[in-house]
N, C-alpha and C positions, 0 to 999 in steps of 0.2 A: 405105186408110183406116187411120189409126193408132188403136190401142186407147186407151181412156181410163184414166189412172193415178189411183189413190186418193191422197188427201193423207196417209192414215195409214201408207203404206208406209215413208217415212223413219224414222218413230218406231219401227216394229217392227224395222227393220234395226239401228238404234242400240242398241235394247234387247237384241237378240240378240248383238251384238258384245260388249256389256258383260257379258252372262251368261257368254259363253265365256271372257273375260278373268278373271272371278272364279273360274270353275271351274278353269281352268289354275293360277291362283295357289294355290287350296286344295289341288289335287293335288300341286303342287311342294312346298309346305310339309310336307304329309304324307309325301312321299317322302324329303325331307331329314331329317325327324324319325326316320323308320324307319332310314335309313342311320346316323345318329348313334347311335340306340339300339343297332343291331347292332354298331357299332364299340365302343361302351361295353361291351357284353356280352363281345365278343371280348377287349377289353383287360383286363376283370376276370378272364376265364378265364386269360389269359396270366399276369397277376400271380399268380393263385392257383397256376397250374402252376409258375411260377418259384419261388414260395415253397416249394412242396412239393419241387421239385427241389433248391433250396438246402438245405432241411432234410435231404433224403436224402443230399446230398453231405457235410453236416456229420456225419451219423450214420455214413456209410461213409467215404470218403476223398476229399480234394480231388485233382483230376487236372488235367493240362495241357490247357486249352482244350477242354473237352467230350470228354475222353478219347480224342481221335482223333490218332494220330501225324501224320497229314497236316496237321491244323490246328496242331499243335505247330510243324511246319516253317514254316508260313505265318506264324506269330507271329514267327519269327526275322527275317523280312523286313519286319515292320511298322515304321512310323516310330517315332522316339523319343517323339513326342507321343502316338501311339496307345498305346504301352506305358505311359507315365505315366498316361494316363487309365484304362487297364485296371487298373493296379495300384491307383489311387485307388478305383475302383468295387469291386474285390475287397476292399479293406480295409474299405470301408463296409458290405459285406455280411457280413463275418466276425462271428461272435458275440464278445461281450466276453470270455467265458471261453474263449479260443482255446487249444488244446493246444500251439500253436507260438508262441513269443515272437519277434517280429521284432527285429532289431538291425542297425545299420549296421556293416559289417566294419571293425574297427580304428578305431572312433570316426568320424572324418570322412574317412579315407583308406583305400585298399585297394591291394594289390600288383598290378601289371600286368606284362605281358611286358617283357623287356629291363631289368629292375631299375628301372624308372621308376615313380614314384608320381604318381597324378593324383587330383584331387578327385572324389568321387562320392557322391551321396545316393541313387542308384538301386539299389545292391547290397543286397539284402535277405538276411539270414542266416536259415537254417533251423535253426541250432544253438539248442538250448533254453536259452540264456543271454543276457541283455542284455550288450552289450559295455561295458566301463568306458571312461572318457575318457582313452585312452592310444593311442600309435601302433599297437600291436598288442594285440589282446584276450587276456585270460587266461581259462582255462576250469578253474576249481577243481573238483576231484573228490576224494573221499576215497580213491580207488584209484590216484591218480597223484601225481606230485611237484609239481603245480601249475605246471609249466612252461608258458610261452605256446605257442600253436600255431606251427608252422613257417609263416613268411610265404608267401603265395601267390607262386608263382614259384620256390619251393624254395631261396631264397637266404638266407644268414645275414645278420645285421645289418651286419657289417663287410665285406660282399662287395665285391670290386672287379670292374670290367668289362674289365680289361685283356686277358683271354683269350677274350672272347666274340666269335664271328663272327656278328654280328647278322643279316646278310642270309641266310646259310644256315640259321641257327636259325629265323628267321621263316618260311622256306619249310617247315620241318618242322612248325611250328605250324599253318600253313595246311593241311597234309596231315592233321593230327589233326582240325582242324575239319571238313574234308570227310568224313573217315571217320565221325566222330561224328554230324554232322547228318544224314547219309543213313541211318545206323543208326536214329536217332531217328525219321526220317520213315517208314521202311518196316518196322522190326523192333523198335520200342521195347518193352522188357520181355522180348522173346525173347532167345535166346542169341547168335545171330550173324546177320549180314546176307548175303543173296545179291544182290549189286549189279546183276547183269545181269537177274535175274528180278524185282528190286525187291520182294522178300518175305523173310520169315525163313528161316534155314537150319535146318530141323528135323532134318536128319541129322547134326548135330554130336554131339560126344561126350556132351553133356548132353541130347540128344534134343529133344523138342518142349515140354518143361515151361518155364514162364515163370520161369527163374532169373536172367535178366538178366546172363548171363555177360559180355557186352561192357561192361555198366555197371560191374560190380564190378571187372573186370579193368582197365578203362581209367581208372577214376576218379582214381587217384593220378597218372597221367600228366597229366590235366587240371589237377590241383592244382599239379603241378610247373611246368607251362607257364603258370600264371596265368590259365587260362580259367575264371574264377570262375562265370559264369552257367551254363555247362555243368556244372561241378562241382556247383552247387546243385541242378540238375535231377536229377543222378544220386543225390545224397545223399537227396533227397526221395523218390525211387522206392525206395531201399533201406529207408528208414524206414517207408514205407507198405505196401510190397509184398513185400519179400524174406522168405521163410520156407521151411524145409524140412519143416515139420510135416505137411503134407498131400501131400508128394511121394512117391508110391509108385514109385520108380525105382531101378534099380541104378546107382549113381553110382561113378565111379572115385575111390577113396580118394586116390590121388596127385593127380589133376587137380583134384579138389575142394579139396584142401589147398593146393596151390601157387597156385591162382587165387583161390579164395574166402576161405579162412582167411588166406592171405598178403596178399591185397588189403585185407581188413578190418583186419589188424594194422598194416599200413603207414599206413592212414588214421587209426587210433587214435594211432600214434606222431606223425604229422604234426599232429593237431588236438587230441588229448586228449578228443575227443568220446566219451562212454561208449557211444553207440549202436554204434560199430564194435567195441568190445570185447565187448559183449553178443552181437552177431551172430557174431563170430569164435568165441566160446565155444559158441554155439548150433550152429554148423556142426560144430565139432570133436566135440561131444557126439554128434552124429548119426553120426560116423565111428567112434566107440569100439567098437561091437560087432564091427567087423572085426578087432580085436586079440584076440578070444577064441579063441585057438589054443593048442595044447600048448606051443609055443615062445615065444609072444608076437609072432611074426612075423605081421603082419596079412595078411588076404586082400586081393585087388585091388579087389573090388567089394562094395558094401554097399547094401542096400535101406534108405533112410533112414527109412522108415515102419515096416517090420517088423523091422529089425535083422538080417535074414538076410544072411550074407556068403558069398562064394565066390571062387574064382580063375577066370581065363580058361581055357576048355577047351583052347586051343592051347598053353598055357604048360608045356611039358616035364613031363608027369606030374603035373599039379595044383600046380605050383610057383607061388610068389610071385616077383615080378620085382625084382631088385636096385635098379634106379633108382627104383622106386616105393616100396618099403618103406624104402629108404635115404634118401628125400627128404622126411622129415617133421620132422627134428630142429630146424631153425631155428624153424619156426612153433610147434611144440608146447612147446619150451623157453621161448620168449618168452611164450607164452600163460600158462604156469604163473607166470611172473614178474609179469605184469601183473594176474593174477587172484588170486594168492596160493594157488592150488590146485596142489599138486605132482603131481597125477595125470597130467597131460599129459606132463610131463618124465619121469616114471617109465615111461610107455609107450615112449617113444623110447629111453630109456636101456637098457631091456630089449633092444631091437633091437641097440643098440650092443654090448652084452655078448655076445650070440649071435655077432655077426660078428667080434668081437675074439678069442673063444676057439675058434672053429671052425678046423679045419685048412684052409689055403688052398693049392691046388695051385700050386707054384712061386711062392708069394707073391701069386698073382692071385686075384681074386674072379670066379667064374662068375656069369652073369647070372640064374640060376634057383636058388631055394632052397625046399625043401618045408617049409611051415609046420607040418606035423604031425610029421615025422620029424627035422627040422633037418638034413637032408642036401642036398648040392648036386644040382641036376639036370644036364642036359647041359653039358659043358665048353665053353661059348661065352663068351668074354670080349670086352668092347667098351668103349671110351670114348665111343662114340656111343649109338645106341638100345639100350635095356635096361640100360645100365650108367651112363651119363654123370653124372647129377646126384648119385649117391651119393658120388663122389669130390669133387665140388664142395662138398657139405655137410660133409665132414670138415674141409676147410680153413676153411670159413666158420663152422662151429660154434666152432672155436677163436678166430676173429676176433670173433665175436659175444660170446663170453664175456669179452672183454677180454684175450685170449691167456692165459687161466688154465686152459682145458680142454686140458691137455697130452696127454691120451689121444687126443683127436681129431687133434691135429697129428702125433703119432707115427704113428697109423694112416694119415694122409694121406701122410706121407713114405715109409713102407714100401710103400704101394700104388703111389705114383708111381715109385719106384725099380724096382719089378718091371715096371711098364708101360714105362719107358724102356728096360729091358733086353730085354724080350720082344716089345714091340709097336710101338715108335717106330722108324721107318726113314727112310732118305734115298733118294729116287728117283735113277735115272741122271742126270736133269737137275738134281739138287741140291735137290729139294723135300723138306722134312721133312713126314712124315705119320704118323698113328697108325692102325695097321691093326687090324681085327677079327682075333681069334684063335679058331679052331675046332679042338678036338682036336689042339692043338699045331701047327696049320697056319695060317700067315698068309694071309689072303685078299687082302692088298694093296688093300683097299677102305676108304675113309674116309667116314663119314656127315657130312652137313652138320651134324647135331646135335653132332658132335665138334668143330666149329669153335669152340665156346666154350672149349675147353681151351687155346687160345692165351693167352687172358686168364687162365685158371686157373693155368697154369704161371708166368706173369709175376707174378701176385699172390702166389703162393707164394714167389717169389724176392724180392719187394720187402718182404715182411713178416717175414722171418727170415734172418739171415746164418748160413749153415752150409756144409758141404762141397758141397751140391747147388745153392747159389744161382745160380752162373753157368750151370750146365747148365739149370736151370729156365728162366732168362731166354732163353737161346739157343734152346731148344726152343719156348718160348712165341712168340717172334718168328717162328721158322721156320714153325710151324703157321699162324699168322695170315697170313703171306705166301702159304702154299700155298692157303689158303681164298680169298684175294684172287685168286690165279691161276685157281682154279676158276670165278670170276666172269668175269674179263676174257677167258677163252678161250671163252666162250659169246657168240654174236651179240647176245643180249639184255643182256649185262653183268650177269647174275644167275646165281647158282650153282645147280647141280642138287642133288637130295636126297642123292645119294651119288656118289662119283667114285673112279676106279680108277687104278692105276699098273702099268705094264709096260714092256717094251722099246719097245713101239709107241706107247703113249699115256700121258699123265700128267695128273692132275687133271681127268679128263673122264669123264662117265657113258657107259657102253656099253650098258646095258640100258634098254629103253623105260620100265620102271617106276622108273627112277632119275633120269629127266630132268626131273622136274617141280620147281617152286618154289612153295611155299605161304606166301610172305611171312615166311619164317623170320628170326629175329633173331640167331642165334648168331655169325655172322661180324661183325656190327656190334657185338656185345657185346665181342668181342676188340679191335676197333678202338678202342672207348671206353676199355677198361682200359689198353691199350698207350699210347694218347694221354695218359691221366692220369699214367702212370708215366714216360713218356719225353719227351713234348711234341715228338715227331717229326711234322713237318707232313704226312708221307705218309699217316698214319692218317686225318687229316681229309680229305685229298684223296681217299682211297679211299672214305670215307663219302659224300662229295659225288657221286662217280661212282655210288654206289648210289642216292642220292636221285634223280638224273636218270634212272636206269634204271627205278626204281619209277614215276616220273611218266610216262615214255614208254610202258611196257608194261603196268603193273598198274593204273594209274588209269583209272576209267571215270566216266561222268557221275554215277553214284550210289554211289561208294565205290571200294574197291580189291580186286582179285582176284589169286589166284595164277595161275601159268602151267603148262600141261600139258607143254610141251617148251621148255626154255630155249635150245635149239639152232636153233630156227626163227626166221627173220627177222620173221615176223608170227605169233607163237605164239597158240594158242587159250587163252582164259582159263577158269579153273575155276569161276567164279561163287561164290566163298566169300571173305568178309572175316573172317579168323580173329580171335578176340578178342585173341590174343597180338600181333597187328599193332599194336594200340593200347597194349597193356600193355608190350610189349618192344621191338619194332622201332622204333617212333617215339620211344619214351622214350630208348633208347640213342643214336639219331641226334641227338635234341635235346641230350642231355648231352654228346655228342661236340663240339658247337659252343658249349657253355656254359663259363663260368668254373669253375675247380676248386673254388670255394667252394659250388657247387651240389651238395649231397650228397657231401661229401668222403669219399674212400675210407677215411680213418682214423676216420670216425665212423659210417659206414653199410656194411652188407653187403647185397647184392641176392640175394633168393631166386631160384630157378631160373626164375621167371616175371617177373623184374626188379622185384619189389616190394621196395623198400628197407626194411631193418629196422635199428634203431639198435644201436650197439655199447655194451655194458655198461661203465660206468665212464668212457666217453669222450664220451657224448652225453646232453645234458640231456633229450632226447625219449624216453629209454628208459622212463620212467614206471613204474617197478617198484612193485608193491603194497607197502605198509609192513608188512603182516602176512602170514604164511603159514598157510593153513588145513590141517588134517589131510586126507590123501588120503581120498577117499570110497570106498565099496565098490561104486561103480558100475562098469559094464563099462568 
């Protein structure tokens, strides 16, 4: 028997279904409203946070893509559209009273590699001047001669391209980009990069302080190569970050001068941008306490915060080192001329007078001099380590002065004649080398550092005709050839730190501590100078051999490393990308394949870190100050 069904059941069922539908609808609307409210709250919080962050950034300092080097690198690989959109957003967020005035480089055009001009509206200048509507901008300043900046690419207006080897030069530019971008990715603001470890090199000569040695050292190379975007990044970092005010570290007077002061002075000569002049003077002032000695010969180290200075403990009875205190003249003399303050020139002129008047054993300069007593230390002479760049600066001070500093040229010739007589020798195989001399005994060893002297002798020959001209050029070519031999006699085709000569071996390192290569530039420097003076194709061929060797053995995925033993087929890398690799090695190789009008040798002299300084009276970029201030009583 079936149960009886009530007629009211369908009505109740329909009513229940309707109630459930209404309940679900109300619940959904409430949930959606809650989600929207939550999103609105989060959005408001983010806007407020971004606003605070933007204000903080304006109060502090703008940085590249959220202050993270890894993000800086990612930005490099972004599309052009993304970059344009990002620049547009950044401009919209900047306050109207921005401390940095943007300007398009050179009106509507900018210099790019290989002397070609291309239209660009994307290049934003960080220089604090709007550019006038002309091909190249001018940067007026009361402390310079209002000369326009050197065009990007380092080329004069009337440059020809007849002597440019584009393919090889472009390869060097790619090497510079690889070195720079990886430094920026893994060590931005630090001193140097460790490519294998992908982190900063804290054991460099400048320690772990954020001095940006690679930035300051490599910036003029970027400028010369026409790598404008990278140059702007470096200039921006210098403006915002670089200072020695709070650095309590014992810095090398020599290294700080040639890399930091020299680098800033070159950039000032190139651009006329007063930022670089101010930074150069700031650094030099921090070094001045080292000159407070009875003789005026500076100590090797100075604490840039306390002013306490001292010499290295290992340096022959508390002596200062010839190559260090003798390698200040170019920078300090030029700094006096562009600032109008004679103090800097006075400091290095005092050094010059001490060295001129002191008795020199057999006409030679020992490597050590006591700054308190003014007496020589141990009788060790070298055109390599401990001596090298002193002789370089004698010749180049004369060149820098427009060949008016006759005292410097006379001291150079006297020193070179003594070295030719006492230290330059020819091996049984016919190789010319310059040996170290210790206590009247030749070591028959030549440092890689001394390989610069091939170019030095040749430059001395080319700039003055006298009784020594032919001998200088002969020796210059011979030394350069010997240094090339030290490279090609190694399986890596890269030269050792030092090499020896005997009946059994020539131009080869014998000791394990002499077999390394740390990306040094001296041999390439001589290739460059000899190429400019002779246009002998072999110097370019030798330079290209070196480029291929560097790419094969020193390049890594994240930069370039030195080698621990150049005589091994597969040498171990040292995990250091030296700042001078960007400042010197790649610059000299780039110039080797460039036209002679790029930094011509009759208008520029290169300091010992390859930073070009203008020649007085021959170069519109000298930018000498119109007035001379009285010397201060400062240290």
